[in-house]
C-alpha positions in Angstrom: 41.2 19.0 164.1 38.8 17.6 161.5 35.3 16.4 162.4 36.4 12.8 161.7 39.4 13.2 164.0 37.2 14.8 166.7 34.7 12.0 166.5 37.5 9.4 166.7 39.1 11.1 169.8 35.8 10.6 171.6 35.9 6.8 171.3 37.6 5.2 174.3 41.1 4.0 173.8 40.2 0.5 174.8 37.4 0.4 172.2 39.7 1.6 169.5 42.4 -1.0 170.6 39.9 -3.8 170.5 38.6 -2.8 167.1 42.2 -2.7 165.8 42.9 -6.1 167.2 39.8 -7.5 165.6 40.9 -6.1 162.3 44.3 -7.9 162.7 42.4 -11.1 163.6 40.3 -10.7 160.4 43.6 -10.6 158.4 44.2 -14.2 159.6 40.8 -15.5 158.5 40.3 -17.3 161.8 37.6 -19.7 160.7 39.7 -21.0 157.8 42.8 -21.2 160.0 40.9 -23.2 162.7 39.6 -25.7 160.1 43.1 -26.0 158.7 44.5 -26.7 162.1 41.9 -29.4 162.7 43.0 -31.1 159.5 46.7 -30.7 160.6 45.8 -32.5 163.9 44.2 -35.3 162.0 47.3 -35.8 159.8 49.4 -35.7 163.0 47.2 -38.3 164.7 47.4 -40.6 161.8 51.2 -40.3 161.5 52.1 -40.3 165.2 50.8 -43.7 166.0 53.3 -45.3 163.5 56.5 -44.0 165.2 57.9 -44.1 168.6 59.0 -40.5 168.9 57.1 -37.5 167.5 57.2 -33.8 167.8 54.6 -32.3 170.3 51.4 -31.5 168.5 51.0 -28.1 170.3 54.3 -26.9 168.7 53.2 -28.0 165.3 49.8 -26.2 165.7 51.5 -23.0 166.9 54.0 -22.8 164.0 51.5 -23.8 161.3 48.9 -21.4 162.6 51.4 -18.6 162.3 52.1 -19.6 158.7 48.4 -19.8 157.9 47.8 -16.4 159.3 50.7 -15.0 157.2 49.2 -16.6 154.1 45.8 -15.0 154.7 47.3 -11.6 155.5 49.5 -11.5 152.5 46.7 -12.7 150.3 44.6 -9.7 151.5 47.4 -7.3 150.9 47.7 -8.4 147.3 44.0 -8.5 146.7 43.1 -5.3 148.5 42.0 -3.6 145.3 39.8 -6.6 144.0 38.4 -7.1 147.6 37.2 -3.5 147.4 35.2 -4.3 144.2 33.3 -7.3 145.7 30.4 -7.1 148.0 31.4 -10.0 150.1 34.9 -8.6 150.9 34.5 -4.8 150.6 34.4 -4.5 154.4 37.7 -6.2 155.1 40.2 -4.1 156.9 42.3 -3.1 153.9 39.7 -2.1 151.4 37.7 -0.4 154.2 40.8 1.6 155.1 40.9 0.5 158.7 44.5 -0.9 158.2 47.1 0.2 155.8 48.8 -2.2 153.3 52.1 -1.6 155.0 50.7 -2.6 158.4 49.2 -5.8 156.9 52.3 -6.6 154.9 54.5 -6.3 158.0 52.1 -8.4 160.1 52.0 -11.1 157.4 55.8 -11.2 156.9 56.5 -11.3 160.7 54.0 -14.2 161.2 55.4 -16.1 158.2 59.0 -15.8 159.3 58.1 -16.5 163.0 56.0 -19.6 162.0 58.6 -21.2 159.8 61.3 -20.4 162.4 59.2 -21.8 165.2 58.6 -25.1 163.3 62.3 -25.3 162.5 63.2 -24.8 166.1 60.6 -26.9 167.9 59.2 -29.4 165.3 61.4 -30.5 162.4 62.9 -29.4 159.2 60.5 -31.1 156.7 57.5 -29.4 158.4 59.2 -26.0 158.4 60.3 -26.3 154.7 56.9 -27.6 153.4 55.1 -24.9 155.4 57.2 -22.3 153.8 56.6 -23.8 150.4 52.8 -23.8 151.1 53.0 -20.1 152.1 54.8 -19.2 148.9 52.5 -21.1 146.6 49.4 -19.6 148.2 50.4 -16.0 148.6 52.9 -15.5 145.7 51.7 -17.9 143.0 48.0 -18.7 143.4 46.9 -15.2 144.5 48.3 -13.2 141.5 47.3 -15.9 139.1 43.6 -15.5 140.0 43.6 -12.4 138.0 45.2 -14.1 135.0 43.7 -17.6 134.3 40.9 -19.9 135.6 43.4 -22.7 136.2 44.7 -20.8 139.2 42.1 -22.7 141.2 44.1 -25.9 140.5 47.3 -24.3 141.7 45.6 -22.9 144.8 44.4 -26.4 145.6 48.0 -27.6 146.2 48.6 -25.4 149.3 45.0 -26.0 150.3 45.7 -29.8 150.4 48.9 -29.5 152.5 47.5 -29.3 156.1 47.2 -33.1 156.7 50.6 -33.6 155.1 52.1 -31.0 157.4 50.6 -32.8 160.4 51.9 -36.1 159.1 55.4 -34.6 158.7 55.2 -33.0 162.2 54.7 -36.5 163.6 58.0 -37.5 162.2 56.8 -39.3 159.1 58.2 -39.0 155.6 56.2 -38.3 152.4 54.9 -41.7 151.4 51.7 -43.3 150.2 49.9 -42.4 153.4 50.8 -38.7 152.9 49.8 -39.0 149.3 46.4 -40.4 150.2 45.7 -37.5 152.7 46.9 -34.9 150.2 44.8 -36.5 147.4 41.6 -36.4 149.5 42.0 -32.7 150.4 43.1 -31.8 146.9 40.1 -33.2 145.1 37.6 -32.3 147.9 38.3 -28.6 147.3 37.1 -28.4 143.7 33.4 -29.0 144.2 33.6 -26.9 147.3 35.3 -23.9 145.7 33.4 -24.2 142.4 30.1 -24.0 144.2 31.4 -20.8 146.1 32.7 -19.3 142.8 29.3 -20.0 141.1 27.3 -18.4 143.9 29.6 -15.3 143.8 30.3 -15.3 140.1 29.0 -11.8 139.6 31.3 -10.5 142.4 34.3 -12.3 140.9 33.5 -10.9 137.4 33.1 -7.4 138.8 36.6 -7.7 140.4 38.2 -9.0 137.2 39.1 -12.4 138.7 39.4 -15.1 136.1 37.1 -17.6 137.8 35.5 -20.2 135.5 31.8 -19.4 136.5 32.2 -15.8 135.2 32.1 -17.4 131.7 28.3 -17.4 131.7 28.1 -18.1 128.0 29.2 -21.7 128.7 26.4 -23.3 130.7 26.9 -26.3 133.0 30.7 -26.2 132.8 31.1 -25.4 136.5 28.7 -28.1 137.7 30.1 -30.7 135.3 33.6 -30.0 136.6 32.4 -30.2 140.2 30.9 -33.6 139.4 34.0 -34.8 137.6 36.2 -34.0 140.6 33.7 -35.7 143.0 34.0 -38.8 140.8 37.8 -38.7 141.0 37.6 -38.2 144.8 35.6 -41.4 145.4 38.5 -43.9 144.8 41.1 -41.6 146.4 38.9 -41.4 149.5 39.1 -45.2 149.8 42.9 -45.3 149.5 43.6 -45.1 153.3 41.9 -48.4 153.7 44.3 -50.0 151.2 47.5 -48.5 152.6 47.1 -49.6 156.2 45.7 -46.4 157.7 42.2 -47.7 158.3 40.0 -50.8 157.9 36.7 -51.9 156.6 34.6 -49.6 158.8 36.3 -46.6 157.2 36.1 -48.1 153.8 32.3 -48.4 154.0 31.9 -45.0 155.6 34.1 -43.3 153.1 32.2 -44.9 150.2 28.9 -43.7 151.5 30.2 -40.2 152.3 31.8 -39.9 148.8 28.7 -41.1 147.1 26.7 -38.4 149.0 29.1 -35.7 147.8 29.0 -37.1 144.3 25.2 -37.0 144.2 25.2 -33.4 145.4 27.6 -32.5 142.7 25.6 -34.4 140.1 22.5 -32.3 141.0 24.6 -29.2 140.6 25.8 -30.4 137.2 22.3 -31.0 135.9 20.9 -27.8 137.3 23.3 -24.9 138.0 21.2 -22.9 140.4 21.9 -21.2 143.7 20.1 -23.9 145.7 22.0 -26.7 144.1 25.3 -24.9 144.6 24.5 -24.3 148.2 23.8 -28.0 148.7 27.2 -28.8 147.3 28.8 -26.3 149.7 26.9 -27.5 152.7 27.7 -31.1 151.8 31.4 -30.4 151.5 31.5 -28.8 154.9 30.0 -31.9 156.5 31.9 -34.4 154.3 35.5 -33.4 155.2 35.3 -33.4 159.0 33.1 -36.5 159.0 35.6 -38.4 156.7 38.6 -37.4 158.7 37.0 -38.2 162.1 36.0 -41.6 160.8 39.5 -42.2 159.4 41.2 -41.2 162.7 38.7 -43.3 164.8 39.1 -46.4 162.6 42.9 -46.0 162.5 43.1 -46.0 166.3 40.5 -48.8 166.6 42.7 -51.0 164.5 45.8 -50.2 166.6 43.6 -50.9 169.7 
């Protein structure tokens, strides 16, 4: 028995089991999964009030959660080498060697199949199909393209914008202007958010060979300018729910103020690409989205009153 094996054998079985379960939980990126489910619930709430019969929210959340866990696990399988080259991800279960790629791949595949199957059995076919498409786009298209071209961010924003649409579909609605408005808000919101993250960790991304735009340090202010441009595009799209019957004047005013706040933060980043300005964009984005969705749901139900 080696010294490492001897030391491992002295650790209580319960402790080892809990550590292993924690590593599997890490594969699912729980904080991102929870945020996605909150957005799913918002989309469900906005869609459910318009129809007489809707699938239970709990079933939608269970199935979509399994698909989200699968997406994150498969993403970490495919990025295990690059994760090992970046300081912010080097301690993840796969690059740290606490889980094997085979274990993570099996875990991700089982969760994905179970999630899509659960949605098909207990929610409806459109939610199951679009959840499966979201999984494929994120894990099998966006993830490998990150090592090839900077435009992968735009492709990754498509599955990233799907949670409210999945909630909308789970409520029995079809893809229409309301679904488009929700998708558009999430799609455009992501760019300043992720561009700020990519700028902060640009050296890490460059070290790992990921083709993120901020690694092109010879082109100043491109990242900040893009973040500002997307925040400008977001402003009118964020107002769209008020013009398609999902909300009223209260939301219109609140969305305008929130979007202007996000725009100003991005503008500051565009003029001065610094760590502080990038962090302001990041913090603003994390307040903007839940505040906007909460206001939208509240005003929607207020009008139904």
